[in-house]
PDB file of N, CA, C and O in Angstrom:
ATOM      1  N   UNK A   1       5.940  -4.222  28.920  1.00  0.00           N
ATOM      2  CA  UNK A   1       6.993  -3.917  27.975  1.00  0.00           C
ATOM      3  C   UNK A   1       6.420  -3.065  26.845  1.00  0.00           C
ATOM      4  O   UNK A   1       5.376  -3.391  26.281  1.00  0.00           O
ATOM      5  N   UNK A   2       7.103  -1.986  26.525  1.00  0.00           N
ATOM      6  CA  UNK A   2       6.657  -1.076  25.473  1.00  0.00           C
ATOM      7  C   UNK A   2       6.901  -1.687  24.101  1.00  0.00           C
ATOM      8  O   UNK A   2       7.931  -2.318  23.860  1.00  0.00           O
ATOM      9  N   UNK A   3       5.939  -1.491  23.206  1.00  0.00           N
ATOM     10  CA  UNK A   3       6.059  -1.992  21.846  1.00  0.00           C
ATOM     11  C   UNK A   3       6.947  -1.068  21.014  1.00  0.00           C
ATOM     12  O   UNK A   3       7.740  -1.530  20.194  1.00  0.00           O
ATOM     13  N   UNK A   4       6.807   0.227  21.229  1.00  0.00           N
ATOM     14  CA  UNK A   4       7.562   1.208  20.465  1.00  0.00           C
ATOM     15  C   UNK A   4       8.564   1.903  21.367  1.00  0.00           C
ATOM     16  O   UNK A   4       8.263   2.223  22.517  1.00  0.00           O
ATOM     17  N   UNK A   5       9.734   2.130  20.851  1.00  0.00           N
ATOM     18  CA  UNK A   5      10.747   2.871  21.592  1.00  0.00           C
ATOM     19  C   UNK A   5      10.474   4.355  21.428  1.00  0.00           C
ATOM     20  O   UNK A   5       9.903   4.776  20.422  1.00  0.00           O
ATOM     21  N   UNK A   6      10.873   5.143  22.401  1.00  0.00           N
ATOM     22  CA  UNK A   6      10.672   6.587  22.309  1.00  0.00           C
ATOM     23  C   UNK A   6      11.577   7.214  21.257  1.00  0.00           C
ATOM     24  O   UNK A   6      11.159   8.130  20.549  1.00  0.00           O
ATOM     25  N   UNK A   7      12.815   6.731  21.146  1.00  0.00           N
ATOM     26  CA  UNK A   7      13.756   7.282  20.180  1.00  0.00           C
ATOM     27  C   UNK A   7      14.361   6.169  19.352  1.00  0.00           C
ATOM     28  O   UNK A   7      14.567   5.053  19.828  1.00  0.00           O
ATOM     29  N   UNK A   8      14.641   6.494  18.108  1.00  0.00           N
ATOM     30  CA  UNK A   8      15.349   5.578  17.233  1.00  0.00           C
ATOM     31  C   UNK A   8      16.813   5.976  17.245  1.00  0.00           C
ATOM     32  O   UNK A   8      17.143   7.144  17.038  1.00  0.00           O
ATOM     33  N   UNK A   9      17.674   5.036  17.480  1.00  0.00           N
ATOM     34  CA  UNK A   9      19.107   5.347  17.484  1.00  0.00           C
ATOM     35  C   UNK A   9      19.540   5.761  16.094  1.00  0.00           C
ATOM     36  O   UNK A   9      19.188   5.122  15.102  1.00  0.00           O
ATOM     37  N   UNK A  10      20.301   6.827  16.033  1.00  0.00           N
ATOM     38  CA  UNK A  10      20.783   7.317  14.757  1.00  0.00           C
ATOM     39  C   UNK A  10      21.921   6.478  14.222  1.00  0.00           C
ATOM     40  O   UNK A  10      22.667   5.860  14.982  1.00  0.00           O
ATOM     41  N   UNK A  11      22.044   6.462  12.925  1.00  0.00           N
ATOM     42  CA  UNK A  11      23.138   5.753  12.272  1.00  0.00           C
ATOM     43  C   UNK A  11      24.123   6.774  11.727  1.00  0.00           C
ATOM     44  O   UNK A  11      23.715   7.752  11.100  1.00  0.00           O
ATOM     45  N   UNK A  12      25.397   6.565  11.953  1.00  0.00           N
ATOM     46  CA  UNK A  12      26.379   7.488  11.374  1.00  0.00           C
ATOM     47  C   UNK A  12      26.235   7.527   9.855  1.00  0.00           C
ATOM     48  O   UNK A  12      26.077   6.492   9.209  1.00  0.00           O
ATOM     49  N   UNK A  13      26.290   8.709   9.307  1.00  0.00           N
ATOM     50  CA  UNK A  13      26.189   8.856   7.858  1.00  0.00           C
ATOM     51  C   UNK A  13      24.785   9.082   7.353  1.00  0.00           C
ATOM     52  O   UNK A  13      24.592   9.287   6.155  1.00  0.00           O
ATOM     53  N   UNK A  14      23.782   9.049   8.241  1.00  0.00           N
ATOM     54  CA  UNK A  14      22.419   9.403   7.844  1.00  0.00           C
ATOM     55  C   UNK A  14      22.139  10.805   8.355  1.00  0.00           C
ATOM     56  O   UNK A  14      22.340  11.102   9.533  1.00  0.00           O
ATOM     57  N   UNK A  15      21.680  11.649   7.472  1.00  0.00           N
ATOM     58  CA  UNK A  15      21.457  13.044   7.801  1.00  0.00           C
ATOM     59  C   UNK A  15      19.985  13.389   7.661  1.00  0.00           C
ATOM     60  O   UNK A  15      19.312  12.905   6.750  1.00  0.00           O
ATOM     61  N   UNK A  16      19.489  14.216   8.554  1.00  0.00           N
ATOM     62  CA  UNK A  16      18.092  14.625   8.588  1.00  0.00           C
ATOM     63  C   UNK A  16      18.011  16.135   8.703  1.00  0.00           C
ATOM     64  O   UNK A  16      18.939  16.789   9.178  1.00  0.00           O
ATOM     65  N   UNK A  17      16.871  16.685   8.254  1.00  0.00           N
ATOM     66  CA  UNK A  17      16.607  18.102   8.470  1.00  0.00           C
ATOM     67  C   UNK A  17      15.456  18.197   9.452  1.00  0.00           C
ATOM     68  O   UNK A  17      14.361  17.701   9.186  1.00  0.00           O
ATOM     69  N   UNK A  18      15.703  18.839  10.596  1.00  0.00           N
ATOM     70  CA  UNK A  18      14.691  18.996  11.630  1.00  0.00           C
ATOM     71  C   UNK A  18      13.845  20.228  11.326  1.00  0.00           C
ATOM     72  O   UNK A  18      14.366  21.340  11.248  1.00  0.00           O
ATOM     73  N   UNK A  19      12.549  20.029  11.155  1.00  0.00           N
ATOM     74  CA  UNK A  19      11.636  21.135  10.861  1.00  0.00           C
ATOM     75  C   UNK A  19      11.378  21.995  12.095  1.00  0.00           C
ATOM     76  O   UNK A  19      11.088  23.186  11.979  1.00  0.00           O
ATOM     77  N   UNK A  20      11.484  21.394  13.260  1.00  0.00           N
ATOM     78  CA  UNK A  20      11.257  22.109  14.515  1.00  0.00           C
ATOM     79  C   UNK A  20      12.413  23.072  14.825  1.00  0.00           C
ATOM     80  O   UNK A  20      12.192  24.237  15.156  1.00  0.00           O
ATOM     81  N   UNK A  21      13.632  22.570  14.715  1.00  0.00           N
ATOM     82  CA  UNK A  21      14.810  23.354  15.074  1.00  0.00           C
ATOM     83  C   UNK A  21      15.481  24.043  13.886  1.00  0.00           C
ATOM     84  O   UNK A  21      16.409  24.833  14.060  1.00  0.00           O
ATOM     85  N   UNK A  22      14.999  23.733  12.670  1.00  0.00           N
ATOM     86  CA  UNK A  22      15.544  24.337  11.441  1.00  0.00           C
ATOM     87  C   UNK A  22      17.040  24.085  11.315  1.00  0.00           C
ATOM     88  O   UNK A  22      17.818  24.998  11.038  1.00  0.00           O
ATOM     89  N   UNK A  23      17.435  22.808  11.526  1.00  0.00           N
ATOM     90  CA  UNK A  23      18.858  22.477  11.430  1.00  0.00           C
ATOM     91  C   UNK A  23      19.063  21.055  10.934  1.00  0.00           C
ATOM     92  O   UNK A  23      18.164  20.215  10.990  1.00  0.00           O
ATOM     93  N   UNK A  24      20.267  20.813  10.451  1.00  0.00           N
ATOM     94  CA  UNK A  24      20.671  19.490   9.984  1.00  0.00           C
ATOM     95  C   UNK A  24      21.165  18.692  11.187  1.00  0.00           C
ATOM     96  O   UNK A  24      21.878  19.215  12.043  1.00  0.00           O
ATOM     97  N   UNK A  25      20.769  17.401  11.241  1.00  0.00           N
ATOM     98  CA  UNK A  25      21.167  16.529  12.340  1.00  0.00           C
ATOM     99  C   UNK A  25      21.708  15.228  11.777  1.00  0.00           C
ATOM    100  O   UNK A  25      21.180  14.710  10.793  1.00  0.00           O
ATOM    101  N   UNK A  26      22.761  14.693  12.392  1.00  0.00           N
ATOM    102  CA  UNK A  26      23.247  13.369  12.000  1.00  0.00           C
ATOM    103  C   UNK A  26      22.520  12.346  12.844  1.00  0.00           C
ATOM    104  O   UNK A  26      22.564  12.385  14.074  1.00  0.00           O
ATOM    105  N   UNK A  27      21.848  11.427  12.164  1.00  0.00           N
ATOM    106  CA  UNK A  27      21.015  10.464  12.885  1.00  0.00           C
ATOM    107  C   UNK A  27      19.751  11.162  13.355  1.00  0.00           C
ATOM    108  O   UNK A  27      19.756  12.378  13.548  1.00  0.00           O
ATOM    109  N   UNK A  28      18.678  10.425  13.540  1.00  0.00           N
ATOM    110  CA  UNK A  28      17.431  11.077  13.957  1.00  0.00           C
ATOM    111  C   UNK A  28      17.488  11.490  15.422  1.00  0.00           C
ATOM    112  O   UNK A  28      17.430  10.646  16.316  1.00  0.00           O
ATOM    113  N   UNK A  29      17.601  12.780  15.660  1.00  0.00           N
ATOM    114  CA  UNK A  29      17.602  13.304  17.021  1.00  0.00           C
ATOM    115  C   UNK A  29      16.191  13.679  17.460  1.00  0.00           C
ATOM    116  O   UNK A  29      15.857  13.578  18.640  1.00  0.00           O
ATOM    117  N   UNK A  30      15.373  14.108  16.521  1.00  0.00           N
ATOM    118  CA  UNK A  30      14.022  14.557  16.823  1.00  0.00           C
ATOM    119  C   UNK A  30      13.008  13.529  16.317  1.00  0.00           C
ATOM    120  O   UNK A  30      13.358  12.662  15.516  1.00  0.00           O
ATOM    121  N   UNK A  31      11.756  13.616  16.776  1.00  0.00           N
ATOM    122  CA  UNK A  31      10.722  12.676  16.329  1.00  0.00           C
ATOM    123  C   UNK A  31      10.515  12.731  14.814  1.00  0.00           C
ATOM    124  O   UNK A  31      10.753  13.759  14.179  1.00  0.00           O
ATOM    125  N   UNK A  32      10.072  11.616  14.252  1.00  0.00           N
ATOM    126  CA  UNK A  32       9.876  11.515  12.801  1.00  0.00           C
ATOM    127  C   UNK A  32       8.928  12.587  12.270  1.00  0.00           C
ATOM    128  O   UNK A  32       9.094  13.058  11.144  1.00  0.00           O
ATOM    129  N   UNK A  33       7.948  12.971  13.060  1.00  0.00           N
ATOM    130  CA  UNK A  33       6.984  13.976  12.594  1.00  0.00           C
ATOM    131  C   UNK A  33       7.625  15.345  12.378  1.00  0.00           C
ATOM    132  O   UNK A  33       7.046  16.206  11.714  1.00  0.00           O
ATOM    133  N   UNK A  34       8.810  15.545  12.932  1.00  0.00           N
ATOM    134  CA  UNK A  34       9.468  16.839  12.850  1.00  0.00           C
ATOM    135  C   UNK A  34      10.676  16.859  11.924  1.00  0.00           C
ATOM    136  O   UNK A  34      11.457  17.810  11.960  1.00  0.00           O
ATOM    137  N   UNK A  35      10.850  15.825  11.088  1.00  0.00           N
ATOM    138  CA  UNK A  35      12.065  15.800  10.281  1.00  0.00           C
ATOM    139  C   UNK A  35      11.846  15.215   8.896  1.00  0.00           C
ATOM    140  O   UNK A  35      10.920  14.439   8.661  1.00  0.00           O
ATOM    141  N   UNK A  36      12.732  15.613   7.982  1.00  0.00           N
ATOM    142  CA  UNK A  36      12.822  15.035   6.647  1.00  0.00           C
ATOM    143  C   UNK A  36      14.104  14.223   6.598  1.00  0.00           C
ATOM    144  O   UNK A  36      15.102  14.599   7.213  1.00  0.00           O
ATOM    145  N   UNK A  37      14.086  13.120   5.876  1.00  0.00           N
ATOM    146  CA  UNK A  37      15.302  12.333   5.712  1.00  0.00           C
ATOM    147  C   UNK A  37      15.012  10.861   5.810  1.00  0.00           C
ATOM    148  O   UNK A  37      13.863  10.459   5.992  1.00  0.00           O
ATOM    149  N   UNK A  38      16.023  10.066   5.693  1.00  0.00           N
ATOM    150  CA  UNK A  38      17.439  10.391   5.750  1.00  0.00           C
ATOM    151  C   UNK A  38      17.994  10.818   4.391  1.00  0.00           C
ATOM    152  O   UNK A  38      17.469  10.461   3.337  1.00  0.00           O
ATOM    153  N   UNK A  39      19.062  11.586   4.459  1.00  0.00           N
ATOM    154  CA  UNK A  39      19.813  12.023   3.294  1.00  0.00           C
ATOM    155  C   UNK A  39      21.239  11.496   3.414  1.00  0.00           C
ATOM    156  O   UNK A  39      21.710  11.203   4.513  1.00  0.00           O
ATOM    157  N   UNK A  40      21.913  11.378   2.292  1.00  0.00           N
ATOM    158  CA  UNK A  40      23.266  10.814   2.269  1.00  0.00           C
ATOM    159  C   UNK A  40      24.327  11.800   2.752  1.00  0.00           C
ATOM    160  O   UNK A  40      25.375  11.394   3.254  1.00  0.00           O
ATOM    161  N   UNK A  41      24.053  13.101   2.597  1.00  0.00           N
ATOM    162  CA  UNK A  41      25.049  14.103   2.979  1.00  0.00           C
ATOM    163  C   UNK A  41      24.382  15.242   3.751  1.00  0.00           C
ATOM    164  O   UNK A  41      23.172  15.441   3.640  1.00  0.00           O
ATOM    165  N   UNK A  42      25.159  15.982   4.523  1.00  0.00           N
ATOM    166  CA  UNK A  42      24.597  17.154   5.204  1.00  0.00           C
ATOM    167  C   UNK A  42      24.073  18.202   4.217  1.00  0.00           C
ATOM    168  O   UNK A  42      23.083  18.877   4.499  1.00  0.00           O
ATOM    169  N   UNK A  43      24.729  18.338   3.069  1.00  0.00           N
ATOM    170  CA  UNK A  43      24.285  19.320   2.072  1.00  0.00           C
ATOM    171  C   UNK A  43      22.897  18.968   1.533  1.00  0.00           C
ATOM    172  O   UNK A  43      22.063  19.852   1.341  1.00  0.00           O
ATOM    173  N   UNK A  44      22.653  17.693   1.291  1.00  0.00           N
ATOM    174  CA  UNK A  44      21.320  17.273   0.838  1.00  0.00           C
ATOM    175  C   UNK A  44      20.274  17.568   1.907  1.00  0.00           C
ATOM    176  O   UNK A  44      19.181  18.043   1.598  1.00  0.00           O
ATOM    177  N   UNK A  45      20.607  17.290   3.151  1.00  0.00           N
ATOM    178  CA  UNK A  45      19.674  17.557   4.249  1.00  0.00           C
ATOM    179  C   UNK A  45      19.397  19.050   4.381  1.00  0.00           C
ATOM    180  O   UNK A  45      18.265  19.450   4.653  1.00  0.00           O
ATOM    181  N   UNK A  46      20.424  19.874   4.189  1.00  0.00           N
ATOM    182  CA  UNK A  46      20.266  21.326   4.295  1.00  0.00           C
ATOM    183  C   UNK A  46      19.269  21.850   3.267  1.00  0.00           C
ATOM    184  O   UNK A  46      18.592  22.847   3.517  1.00  0.00           O
ATOM    185  N   UNK A  47      19.170  21.194   2.123  1.00  0.00           N
ATOM    186  CA  UNK A  47      18.271  21.636   1.053  1.00  0.00           C
ATOM    187  C   UNK A  47      16.962  20.851   1.044  1.00  0.00           C
ATOM    188  O   UNK A  47      16.275  20.820   0.024  1.00  0.00           O
ATOM    189  N   UNK A  48      16.608  20.223   2.153  1.00  0.00           N
ATOM    190  CA  UNK A  48      15.418  19.370   2.224  1.00  0.00           C
ATOM    191  C   UNK A  48      14.136  20.114   1.866  1.00  0.00           C
ATOM    192  O   UNK A  48      13.296  19.583   1.139  1.00  0.00           O
ATOM    193  N   UNK A  49      13.977  21.331   2.365  1.00  0.00           N
ATOM    194  CA  UNK A  49      12.756  22.085   2.072  1.00  0.00           C
ATOM    195  C   UNK A  49      12.669  22.448   0.597  1.00  0.00           C
ATOM    196  O   UNK A  49      11.586  22.408   0.013  1.00  0.00           O
ATOM    197  N   UNK A  50      13.792  22.802  -0.010  1.00  0.00           N
ATOM    198  CA  UNK A  50      13.812  23.121  -1.440  1.00  0.00           C
ATOM    199  C   UNK A  50      13.483  21.876  -2.263  1.00  0.00           C
ATOM    200  O   UNK A  50      12.734  21.947  -3.237  1.00  0.00           O
ATOM    201  N   UNK A  51      14.048  20.740  -1.864  1.00  0.00           N
ATOM    202  CA  UNK A  51      13.780  19.478  -2.553  1.00  0.00           C
ATOM    203  C   UNK A  51      12.299  19.135  -2.461  1.00  0.00           C
ATOM    204  O   UNK A  51      11.692  18.733  -3.454  1.00  0.00           O
ATOM    205  N   UNK A  52      11.718  19.290  -1.284  1.00  0.00           N
ATOM    206  CA  UNK A  52      10.294  18.997  -1.098  1.00  0.00           C
ATOM    207  C   UNK A  52       9.434  19.913  -1.962  1.00  0.00           C
ATOM    208  O   UNK A  52       8.463  19.463  -2.570  1.00  0.00           O
ATOM    209  N   UNK A  53       9.786  21.189  -2.018  1.00  0.00           N
ATOM    210  CA  UNK A  53       9.034  22.148  -2.836  1.00  0.00           C
ATOM    211  C   UNK A  53       9.113  21.775  -4.318  1.00  0.00           C
ATOM    212  O   UNK A  53       8.104  21.811  -5.023  1.00  0.00           O
ATOM    213  N   UNK A  54      10.306  21.419  -4.788  1.00  0.00           N
ATOM    214  CA  UNK A  54      10.472  21.015  -6.186  1.00  0.00           C
ATOM    215  C   UNK A  54       9.636  19.778  -6.499  1.00  0.00           C
ATOM    216  O   UNK A  54       9.007  19.706  -7.555  1.00  0.00           O
ATOM    217  N   UNK A  55       9.625  18.811  -5.595  1.00  0.00           N
ATOM    218  CA  UNK A  55       8.831  17.599  -5.807  1.00  0.00           C
ATOM    219  C   UNK A  55       7.347  17.898  -5.794  1.00  0.00           C
ATOM    220  O   UNK A  55       6.595  17.308  -6.571  1.00  0.00           O
ATOM    221  N   UNK A  56       6.907  18.800  -4.931  1.00  0.00           N
ATOM    222  CA  UNK A  56       5.498  19.202  -4.918  1.00  0.00           C
ATOM    223  C   UNK A  56       5.091  19.780  -6.270  1.00  0.00           C
ATOM    224  O   UNK A  56       4.031  19.448  -6.801  1.00  0.00           O
ATOM    225  N   UNK A  57       5.930  20.638  -6.817  1.00  0.00           N
ATOM    226  CA  UNK A  57       5.628  21.237  -8.120  1.00  0.00           C
ATOM    227  C   UNK A  57       5.569  20.174  -9.219  1.00  0.00           C
ATOM    228  O   UNK A  57       4.704  20.225 -10.094  1.00  0.00           O
ATOM    229  N   UNK A  58       6.496  19.210  -9.169  1.00  0.00           N
ATOM    230  CA  UNK A  58       6.482  18.134 -10.159  1.00  0.00           C
ATOM    231  C   UNK A  58       5.193  17.332 -10.065  1.00  0.00           C
ATOM    232  O   UNK A  58       4.586  17.015 -11.087  1.00  0.00           O
ATOM    233  N   UNK A  59       4.771  17.002  -8.853  1.00  0.00           N
ATOM    234  CA  UNK A  59       3.550  16.213  -8.675  1.00  0.00           C
ATOM    235  C   UNK A  59       2.308  17.000  -9.095  1.00  0.00           C
ATOM    236  O   UNK A  59       1.389  16.442  -9.696  1.00  0.00           O
ATOM    237  N   UNK A  60       2.281  18.307  -8.774  1.00  0.00           N
ATOM    238  CA  UNK A  60       1.136  19.125  -9.158  1.00  0.00           C
ATOM    239  C   UNK A  60       0.992  19.229 -10.670  1.00  0.00           C
ATOM    240  O   UNK A  60      -0.122  19.374 -11.175  1.00  0.00           O
ATOM    241  N   UNK A  61       2.096  19.159 -11.396  1.00  0.00           N
ATOM    242  CA  UNK A  61       2.076  19.298 -12.845  1.00  0.00           C
ATOM    243  C   UNK A  61       2.147  17.964 -13.582  1.00  0.00           C
ATOM    244  O   UNK A  61       2.229  17.941 -14.810  1.00  0.00           O
ATOM    245  N   UNK A  62       2.118  16.873 -12.859  1.00  0.00           N
ATOM    246  CA  UNK A  62       2.191  15.543 -13.463  1.00  0.00           C
ATOM    247  C   UNK A  62       0.804  15.155 -13.982  1.00  0.00           C
ATOM    248  O   UNK A  62      -0.138  15.055 -13.196  1.00  0.00           O
ATOM    249  N   UNK A  63       0.667  14.937 -15.291  1.00  0.00           N
ATOM    250  CA  UNK A  63      -0.652  14.608 -15.849  1.00  0.00           C
ATOM    251  C   UNK A  63      -1.224  13.301 -15.304  1.00  0.00           C
ATOM    252  O   UNK A  63      -2.438  13.103 -15.349  1.00  0.00           O
ATOM    253  N   UNK A  64      -0.391  12.416 -14.796  1.00  0.00           N
ATOM    254  CA  UNK A  64      -0.911  11.158 -14.238  1.00  0.00           C
ATOM    255  C   UNK A  64      -1.720  11.386 -12.968  1.00  0.00           C
ATOM    256  O   UNK A  64      -2.482  10.506 -12.567  1.00  0.00           O
ATOM    257  N   UNK A  65      -1.577  12.543 -12.323  1.00  0.00           N
ATOM    258  CA  UNK A  65      -2.320  12.843 -11.096  1.00  0.00           C
ATOM    259  C   UNK A  65      -3.637  13.550 -11.402  1.00  0.00           C
ATOM    260  O   UNK A  65      -4.441  13.783 -10.500  1.00  0.00           O
ATOM    261  N   UNK A  66      -3.855  13.886 -12.645  1.00  0.00           N
ATOM    262  CA  UNK A  66      -5.069  14.614 -13.020  1.00  0.00           C
ATOM    263  C   UNK A  66      -5.830  13.776 -14.045  1.00  0.00           C
ATOM    264  O   UNK A  66      -5.457  13.731 -15.218  1.00  0.00           O
ATOM    265  N   UNK A  67      -6.888  13.119 -13.603  1.00  0.00           N
ATOM    266  CA  UNK A  67      -7.649  12.240 -14.477  1.00  0.00           C
ATOM    267  C   UNK A  67      -8.514  12.999 -15.476  1.00  0.00           C
ATOM    268  O   UNK A  67      -8.671  12.566 -16.617  1.00  0.00           O
ATOM    269  N   UNK A  68      -9.065  14.113 -15.058  1.00  0.00           N
ATOM    270  CA  UNK A  68      -9.952  14.878 -15.936  1.00  0.00           C
ATOM    271  C   UNK A  68      -9.481  16.315 -15.998  1.00  0.00           C
ATOM    272  O   UNK A  68      -8.994  16.869 -15.013  1.00  0.00           O
ATOM    273  N   UNK A  69      -9.635  16.916 -17.180  1.00  0.00           N
ATOM    274  CA  UNK A  69      -9.294  18.333 -17.327  1.00  0.00           C
ATOM    275  C   UNK A  69     -10.361  19.162 -16.642  1.00  0.00           C
ATOM    276  O   UNK A  69     -11.465  18.676 -16.395  1.00  0.00           O
ATOM    277  N   UNK A  70     -10.044  20.403 -16.336  1.00  0.00           N
ATOM    278  CA  UNK A  70     -10.995  21.305 -15.689  1.00  0.00           C
ATOM    279  C   UNK A  70     -12.266  21.397 -16.519  1.00  0.00           C
ATOM    280  O   UNK A  70     -12.213  21.609 -17.730  1.00  0.00           O
ATOM    281  N   UNK A  71     -13.394  21.239 -15.870  1.00  0.00           N
ATOM    282  CA  UNK A  71     -14.680  21.357 -16.550  1.00  0.00           C
ATOM    283  C   UNK A  71     -15.188  20.070 -17.178  1.00  0.00           C
ATOM    284  O   UNK A  71     -16.316  20.036 -17.669  1.00  0.00           O
ATOM    285  N   UNK A  72     -14.381  19.002 -17.177  1.00  0.00           N
ATOM    286  CA  UNK A  72     -14.809  17.717 -17.740  1.00  0.00           C
ATOM    287  C   UNK A  72     -15.411  16.829 -16.671  1.00  0.00           C
ATOM    288  O   UNK A  72     -14.929  16.817 -15.538  1.00  0.00           O
ATOM    289  N   UNK A  73     -16.432  16.101 -17.000  1.00  0.00           N
ATOM    290  CA  UNK A  73     -16.982  15.041 -16.164  1.00  0.00           C
ATOM    291  C   UNK A  73     -16.844  15.255 -14.689  1.00  0.00           C
ATOM    292  O   UNK A  73     -16.950  16.379 -14.197  1.00  0.00           O
ATOM    293  N   UNK A  74     -16.606  14.176 -13.981  1.00  0.00           N
ATOM    294  CA  UNK A  74     -16.401  14.278 -12.543  1.00  0.00           C
ATOM    295  C   UNK A  74     -17.697  14.057 -11.804  1.00  0.00           C
ATOM    296  O   UNK A  74     -18.696  13.649 -12.395  1.00  0.00           O
ATOM    297  N   UNK A  75     -17.685  14.319 -10.537  1.00  0.00           N
ATOM    298  CA  UNK A  75     -18.845  14.120  -9.675  1.00  0.00           C
ATOM    299  C   UNK A  75     -19.545  15.443  -9.417  1.00  0.00           C
ATOM    300  O   UNK A  75     -19.603  15.917  -8.282  1.00  0.00           O
ATOM    301  N   UNK A  76     -20.072  16.032 -10.473  1.00  0.00           N
ATOM    302  CA  UNK A  76     -20.727  17.334 -10.324  1.00  0.00           C
ATOM    303  C   UNK A  76     -22.230  17.157 -10.217  1.00  0.00           C
ATOM    304  O   UNK A  76     -22.971  18.112 -10.446  1.00  0.00           O
ATOM    305  N   UNK A  77     -22.701  15.973  -9.878  1.00  0.00           N
ATOM    306  CA  UNK A  77     -24.060  15.524  -9.796  1.00  0.00           C
ATOM    307  C   UNK A  77     -25.059  16.441  -9.403  1.00  0.00           C
ATOM    308  O   UNK A  77     -26.233  16.078  -9.326  1.00  0.00           O
TER     309      UNK A  77
END
């Protein structure tokens, strides 16, 4: 008996953006490695790449992710 199923059944009202096919899907049609989501609406799923880019920029500029300023301390042994 297999421990993991090959596909997860999609739920109505959950939307995903497939990175492989570059399209919005209701319910997970493609493997998790190839999709972003779930999103509440198709419009949110359509903008998944933009949302990810915005979050990347926020994290890159978040001072909590940078313990030392450039040129300070660190492991420069």
